[in-house]
C-alpha positions, 0 to 999 in steps of 0.5 A, a space after each residue: 746284293 746279286 742279281 739271282 738274290 734281287 729276281 726273288 723281290 723283283 719276281 714279288 714286286 711284278 706280281 703285286 704290280 700286276 695285281 694291284 693294277 687288277 684290283 684298280 681296274 676292278 674297282 673302277 669297273 664296279 664304281 661305273 656299274 650303277 648296279 654295284 656301285 654301293 656294294 660291298 665288291 667297292 671296298 674288296 677291290 679298295 682293299 685289294 688294291 691298298 694291299 698289294 700296294 702295300 706289300 710293293 711298299 714294304 719292299 720299297 721303304 721298310 720299317 727298321 730296315 736291317 743291312 738286307 733290308 737296306 740293300 734290297 731298298 737299295 737295290 730295287 729302288 735303283 733299278 726300278 727309279 724309285 724316288 723318295 716322290 714316289 706316291 707308293 712310298 708315304 705309309 697312310 694306305 699302307 698303315 690303313 689297311 694293315 692297322 684297321 683293326 686297331 681304328 675299329 677297337 678305337 670305335 668300340 663302345 663309342 656313339 660315333 657315327 662311322 662312315 663307308 659310303 661311296 660319294 659322287 663329289 667332294 660337294 658330298 662329302 662337305 655335305 655329310 660334315 665328315 670331319 666331325 664323324 669317325 670314317 672306316 672308308 669313305 671314296 669320293 667317285 669323282 677324282 677317285 680319293 680315298 678318305 680314311 683315318 690314320 692311327 691318331 684319328 686324323 683324316 687323310 685323303 689319298 688320290 687313287 690314280 696317282 698311286 696306280 699309274 705309279 705301282 703300273 709303271 713299277 711292277 712294269 719295270 719290275 718284269 722288265 728287269 726280270 725279263 732282261 736282267 735276271 739271270 734266271 728263266 723266270 715266268 713272271 705273272 703276266 
């Protein structure tokens, strides 16, 4: 893939990295404020963060990659130093935001308790016997751990801080590549 073509992708990765960073900062600010900690603003900012993380993930780990997708993935990963261990590659968060509608479909007609709650810590999580309930969104504030369900209704936990750190690094690396190596004079999202 030529550098001028790669610039288009780098611009998107840089933008989504910055948007994820902003969403994470708004999320932590909302959680730190007692007046907003238990409002829908928490879920707005968390969803924004996860949606932008999902977009970066799509560029770096496409589903059913054809020739162009493979070139894009390889080119971006090598220039952004993204390894298989990157926190942005697992698809649990990505699938969670993209397939929420299907999980809600599964809950329709059931008598299940469906949780959407911010909890102080792991002890509060354990106290609620969450393993026996359906989970739309649970956020354990201590450690910033997001809990939700996979498509098979099993629970997953996602530590948000390591994902944030990796997204910030990738977004900054993409902007640095644009500033240093792009054949275009491209004005990024900063």
